[in-house]
ZAMARGU-4260 file (C-alpha; in steps of 0.2 Angstrom, whole numbers, plus 5000, padded with zeros to 4 digits):
<rodrens>
0) 4545/4883/5153 | 4534/4878/5167 | 4537/4888/5183 | 4534/4872/5193 | 4549/4865/5186
5) 4560/4878/5193 | 4551/4877/5210 | 4554/4858/5211 | 4572/4860/5206 | 4575/4873/5219
10) 4565/4864/5233 | 4572/4846/5230 | 4588/4849/5220 | 4581/4839/5205 | 4567/4839/5192
15) 4560/4827/5180 | 4555/4833/5163 | 4544/4820/5155 | 4546/4815/5136 | 4561/4826/5134
20) 4566/4814/5120 | 4554/4810/5106 | 4550/4792/5102 | 4559/4792/5085 | 4574/4800/5093
25) 4574/4787/5107 | 4572/4773/5095 | 4588/4778/5085 | 4598/4780/5101 | 4592/4762/5107
30) 4596/4755/5090 | 4614/4762/5090 | 4617/4757/5108 | 4611/4739/5104 | 4623/4738/5089
35) 4638/4747/5096 | 4638/4749/5115 | 4634/4733/5124 | 4651/4727/5128 | 4655/4740/5141
40) 4646/4748/5156 | 4652/4766/5152 | 4656/4775/5136 | 4661/4793/5134 | 4651/4799/5120
45) 4658/4804/5103 | 4647/4817/5095 | 4653/4810/5078 | 4642/4795/5082 | 4628/4803/5073
50) 4615/4817/5074 | 4604/4807/5087 | 4619/4809/5099 | 4622/4827/5095 | 4604/4831/5098
55) 4606/4826/5116 | 4616/4842/5119 | 4601/4853/5118 | 4583/4845/5117 | 4572/4860/5118
60) 4563/4857/5135 | 4580/4853/5143 | 4588/4868/5135 | 4575/4880/5140 | 4576/4875/5158
65) 4595/4876/5159 | 4594/4893/5150 | 4583/4899/5164 | 4595/4892/5178 | 4611/4898/5170
70) 4603/4914/5162 | 4610/4910/5145 | 4628/4907/5150 | 4632/4889/5151 | 4641/4875/5141
75) 4642/4856/5140 | 4656/4850/5150 | 4656/4831/5146 | 4644/4817/5142 | 4644/4798/5144
80) 4632/4784/5144 | 4630/4771/5157 | 4621/4754/5159 | 4615/4743/5174 | 4633/4739/5178
85) 4637/4757/5182 | 4639/4762/5200 | 4645/4779/5205 | 4657/4783/5220 | 4659/4765/5225
90) 4640/4762/5229 | 4639/4777/5242 | 4631/4793/5240 | 4642/4807/5235 | 4644/4826/5234
95) 4636/4840/5245 | 4632/4858/5246 | 4649/4865/5251 | 4660/4860/5236 | 4663/4878/5230
100) 4682/4875/5226 | 4677/4861/5214 | 4664/4870/5205 | 4649/4862/5214 | 4637/4873/5223
105) 4619/4880/5223 | 4614/4897/5229 | 4599/4908/5227 | 4600/4927/5229 | 4587/4940/5224
110) 4576/4926/5216 | 4590/4921/5205 | 4599/4904/5205 | 4618/4903/5205 | 4623/4886/5201
115) 4639/4876/5197 | 4639/4859/5189 | 4622/4853/5184 | 4619/4835/5177 | 4605/4829/5165
120) 4601/4810/5165 | 4592/4805/5149 | 4583/4788/5152 | 4584/4778/5136 | 4575/4764/5144
125) 4562/4762/5158 | 4571/4763/5175 | 4561/4757/5189 | 4563/4748/5206 | 4570/4732/5197
130) 4584/4742/5188 | 4599/4750/5196 | 4594/4768/5197 | 4597/4786/5203 | 4594/4790/5221
135) 4597/4806/5232 | 4593/4815/5248 | 4581/4829/5242 | 4585/4846/5247 | 4603/4842/5252
140) 4609/4854/5239 | 4604/4868/5251 | 4611/4860/5267 | 4621/4871/5279 | 4630/4856/5288
145) 4641/4842/5283 | 4633/4825/5278 | 4634/4813/5293 | 4642/4797/5288 | 4627/4786/5290
150) 4618/4796/5277 | 4631/4792/5264 | 4624/4774/5264 | 4611/4769/5251 | 4604/4755/5262
155) 4594/4759/5278 | 4594/4777/5274 | 4578/4785/5280 | 4582/4801/5270 | 4585/4792/5253
160) 4573/4795/5239 | 4572/4783/5224 | 4570/4791/5207 | 4561/4781/5193 | 4560/4786/5175
165) 4551/4782/5159 | 4561/4780/5143 | 4562/4798/5136 | 4562/4807/5152 | 4576/4819/5157
170) 4581/4820/5176 | 4590/4837/5179 | 4599/4838/5195 | 4611/4849/5204 | 4628/4841/5207
175) 4627/4849/5225 | 4613/4836/5229 | 4619/4822/5239 | 4616/4808/5227 | 4622/4791/5219
180) 4617/4775/5212 | 4605/4762/5220 | 4612/4746/5214 | 4599/4732/5212 | 4606/4714/5211
185) 4602/4706/5195 | 4596/4722/5188 | 4586/4723/5173 | 4592/4733/5158 | 4597/4751/5161
190) 4602/4763/5147 | 4605/4781/5152 | 4615/4796/5145 | 4623/4808/5157 | 4626/4826/5151
195) 4634/4838/5163 | 4634/4857/5161 | 4644/4871/5168 | 4645/4890/5168 | 4652/4896/5152
200) 4666/4904/5161 | 4673/4888/5168 | 4677/4870/5165 | 4673/4855/5177 | 4685/4842/5169
205) 4702/4847/5162 | 4699/4850/5143 | 4710/4837/5134 | 4715/4849/5120 | 4719/4864/5130
210) 4737/4871/5130 | 4746/4881/5142 | 4742/4900/5142 | 4756/4910/5134 | 4748/4927/5134
215) 4738/4937/5146 | 4722/4945/5139 | 4724/4963/5133 | 4715/4976/5143 | 4699/4981/5134
220) 4698/4999/5127 | 4715/5003/5134 | 4729/4991/5127 | 4736/4997/5110 | 4747/4982/5108
225) 4735/4968/5111 | 4740/4952/5120 | 4758/4950/5125 | 4765/4933/5122 | 4778/4926/5134
230) 4788/4911/5136 | 4782/4899/5150 | 4800/4892/5152 | 4805/4908/5161 | 4792/4905/5175
235) 4794/4896/5191 | 4783/4881/5195 | 4772/4891/5206 | 4771/4905/5193 | 4767/4893/5179
240) 4752/4886/5189 | 4746/4904/5193 | 4748/4910/5175 | 4749/4896/5162 | 4738/4882/5168
245) 4721/4882/5160 | 4705/4884/5170 | 4696/4869/5176 | 4689/4863/5193 | 4691/4844/5195
250) 4708/4838/5198 | 4717/4855/5198 | 4733/4853/5209 | 4735/4865/5223 | 4747/4880/5220
255) 4765/4874/5225 | 4776/4884/5236
</rodrens>
């Protein structure tokens, strides 16, 4: 992995890896999209759609970069595709450097990156100034102050940078970066896939298949009896939230009284 990629990511909050998707892979994705995905602006991806979609989990150049950032301890949290009609956060820039409680953060200590949610945008078509595209405030993932309201706008924003991509490129960015969609009227075709990754000890979105926790982990090297199952029905509502609710960041209700 090129050290300049890590430097760019640390400096700006994003990096572009060119040609992350091979031409044959790209063609198969485009063909599937044209045949199955043109009726909607956003689709959560089903990994059973085919190998070409599963291969977006870990293209080698993207995997090697994330492996450095997360030090081999990360997981895919969710993945979806978006076209030219997709606009994030109502057309305004969103997120920031101080969203620790939501699993969104970026820190560097002793030359080591510590990051929460990271997104990878795969461009399946060329995305230039005539297409709705990604935009951001470079370096805002490191900011020490709240974002002033006027810098949440995508128009007349002197800090805004427009990011253009070629088909096959991967844009990797920290979700702590202040970013959004620059909506272009009468946009040309835009086909992108967003994959978001998280530390392997946590979830960002609530997993749909998780059940309540009904046994606390046994203490390693000490417990002779293993995990002890219990009935969640005997817990108060607050105890249930503290004990039985599975771990995830986005949408987790505050602990009740």
